[in-house]
VMD Tcl script that draws the C-alpha trace (Angstrom):
set ca {
  {188.11 77.79 -33.28}
  {188.79 79.34 -29.85}
  {191.07 81.91 -31.48}
  {188.34 82.93 -33.91}
  {185.85 83.34 -31.07}
  {188.36 85.41 -29.07}
  {188.97 87.64 -32.09}
  {185.23 87.96 -32.62}
  {184.75 88.99 -28.98}
  {187.56 91.55 -29.23}
  {186.02 93.01 -32.39}
  {182.56 93.14 -30.79}
  {183.86 94.85 -27.65}
  {185.90 97.40 -29.62}
  {182.89 98.16 -31.83}
  {180.65 98.44 -28.74}
  {183.03 100.92 -27.09}
  {183.13 102.94 -30.32}
  {179.32 102.91 -30.50}
  {179.12 104.15 -26.93}
  {181.31 107.11 -27.88}
  {178.52 108.29 -30.19}
  {176.88 111.26 -28.44}
  {173.32 110.09 -29.20}
  {173.98 106.70 -27.65}
  {175.74 108.20 -24.62}
  {172.93 110.66 -23.96}
  {170.23 108.01 -24.21}
  {172.19 105.35 -22.29}
  {172.66 107.63 -19.29}
  {168.89 108.14 -19.04}
  {167.78 104.51 -19.34}
  {166.41 102.19 -16.69}
  {166.83 98.60 -17.78}
  {163.27 97.58 -16.96}
  {161.84 100.45 -19.00}
  {163.89 100.49 -22.19}
  {161.92 102.23 -24.95}
  {161.73 100.94 -28.51}
  {163.59 104.04 -29.69}
  {166.70 102.77 -27.82}
  {166.68 99.53 -29.81}
  {166.04 101.46 -33.02}
  {168.99 103.76 -32.29}
  {171.37 100.85 -31.61}
  {170.23 99.05 -34.75}
  {170.58 102.21 -36.86}
  {174.10 102.91 -35.59}
  {175.22 99.29 -36.06}
  {173.74 99.29 -39.56}
  {176.14 102.07 -40.58}
  {179.08 99.75 -39.90}
  {180.30 97.41 -42.61}
  {180.15 94.09 -40.84}
  {179.44 90.50 -41.84}
  {175.81 89.63 -41.11}
  {176.69 87.31 -38.21}
  {178.71 90.05 -36.47}
  {176.06 92.65 -37.25}
  {173.40 90.65 -35.38}
  {175.72 89.83 -32.46}
  {176.81 93.45 -32.14}
  {173.22 94.64 -31.84}
  {172.61 92.20 -28.98}
  {175.89 92.92 -27.16}
  {175.88 96.69 -27.74}
  {172.33 97.00 -26.40}
  {173.25 95.66 -22.94}
  {176.85 96.93 -22.86}
  {175.92 100.51 -23.78}
  {173.20 100.50 -21.11}
  {175.79 99.28 -18.59}
  {178.31 101.93 -19.66}
  {175.66 104.65 -19.41}
  {174.82 103.58 -15.87}
  {178.52 103.24 -15.04}
  {179.53 106.73 -16.19}
  {176.40 108.38 -14.79}
  {177.04 106.78 -11.39}
  {180.68 107.88 -11.43}
  {179.65 111.45 -12.25}
  {177.04 111.52 -9.47}
  {179.55 110.16 -6.96}
  {182.02 112.90 -7.95}
  {179.41 115.61 -7.48}
  {178.42 114.25 -4.09}
  {182.03 114.17 -2.93}
  {182.60 117.68 -4.27}
  {185.64 117.07 -6.42}
  {186.50 116.26 -9.98}
  {187.88 112.78 -10.41}
  {189.75 111.99 -13.58}
  {190.34 108.30 -12.88}
  {188.35 107.22 -15.94}
  {190.21 109.52 -18.35}
  {192.24 107.46 -20.76}
  {190.62 104.19 -19.67}
  {189.94 102.07 -22.72}
  {186.56 100.56 -21.94}
  {186.77 97.89 -24.64}
  {189.53 96.20 -22.63}
  {187.06 95.54 -19.79}
  {183.92 94.61 -21.72}
  {183.29 90.85 -21.77}
  {180.78 88.40 -23.12}
  {179.71 85.12 -21.58}
  {180.15 81.74 -23.33}
  {176.78 82.20 -25.06}
  {177.96 85.48 -26.60}
  {175.88 87.86 -24.49}
  {177.29 90.83 -22.57}
  {178.61 89.73 -19.15}
  {177.93 92.61 -16.76}
  {179.35 90.84 -13.69}
  {182.68 89.98 -15.35}
  {182.94 93.49 -16.80}
  {182.27 95.08 -13.39}
  {184.85 92.77 -11.80}
  {187.55 93.69 -14.31}
  {186.88 97.40 -13.79}
  {186.86 96.99 -9.98}
  {190.27 95.29 -10.14}
  {191.88 98.32 -11.82}
  {193.60 100.25 -9.03}
  {193.89 103.35 -11.20}
  {190.17 103.85 -10.63}
  {188.96 105.72 -7.52}
  {188.76 103.35 -4.52}
  {185.30 104.48 -3.40}
  {183.94 103.96 -6.91}
  {185.53 100.49 -7.01}
  {183.93 99.79 -3.61}
  {180.59 100.80 -5.11}
  {181.10 98.40 -8.04}
  {181.98 95.53 -5.71}
  {178.97 96.19 -3.45}
  {176.54 96.85 -6.29}
  {177.50 93.70 -8.18}
  {178.04 91.28 -5.28}
  {181.70 90.77 -6.16}
  {184.43 89.25 -3.99}
  {185.71 91.93 -1.59}
  {189.27 90.64 -1.95}
  {189.40 92.72 -5.13}
  {189.65 95.78 -2.88}
  {192.55 96.90 -0.73}
  {192.38 97.13 3.10}
  {190.30 98.14 4.96}
  {187.59 97.94 2.28}
  {188.18 94.22 1.74}
  {187.44 93.26 5.35}
  {184.26 91.32 6.08}
  {181.62 93.61 7.53}
  {183.36 96.80 6.39}
  {180.89 99.50 5.44}
  {182.11 102.78 4.03}
  {179.97 105.49 5.60}
  {180.74 107.87 2.70}
  {179.20 105.36 0.32}
  {176.10 104.85 2.46}
  {175.55 108.61 2.86}
  {175.88 109.06 -0.88}
  {173.61 106.13 -1.67}
  {170.93 107.41 0.68}
  {171.20 110.98 -0.62}
  {170.81 109.81 -4.20}
  {168.04 107.33 -3.41}
  {170.07 105.05 -5.66}
  {168.19 102.43 -7.54}
  {170.03 100.13 -9.89}
  {168.07 98.43 -12.64}
  {164.81 98.75 -10.74}
  {165.73 97.52 -7.25}
  {167.58 98.97 -4.32}
  {170.67 96.94 -3.41}
  {171.08 98.99 -0.24}
  {168.19 97.20 1.40}
  {170.39 94.11 1.60}
  {173.37 95.98 3.05}
  {171.91 97.94 5.93}
}
mol new
graphics top color blue
foreach p $ca { graphics top sphere $p radius 0.5 }
foreach p [lrange $ca 0 end-1] q [lrange $ca 1 end] { graphics top cylinder $p $q radius 0.2 }
display resetview
């Protein structure tokens, strides 16, 4: 039974990553704020999932997982792009990264944002400042990062300057208020 669930999760995550590659979903996902998700977002996800030939049970699960996961991916890529612009260079650390390998669900079958962020933050191929952002934004264990970023009390001034300049707000609250 565990093998079937693992295969189901792999299929859901692969399908979710493929859905996110759809330009309509990408464009909408990068403009969403989780607390203000319009009905048209849900309609778009449902319409795109409906085009896939899936068993009914996977169809329903994919709609639920893809909704949250695509919103997360939109925020993730938009944040990475903004950080690049602020730093004034093009970063290609996400090129070739297969997102489906990081996407995870929790035991109840819902998208697990914290576990997904942790897996991405552990990948040392990804820009260290962006990984620092993921760790700080998601309250992850700093030991994921390399020195000096993993030291207790370490604050990367580049990150704080960027966060203040962007007036960053994640999912409707400002995590910076807890850090400064």
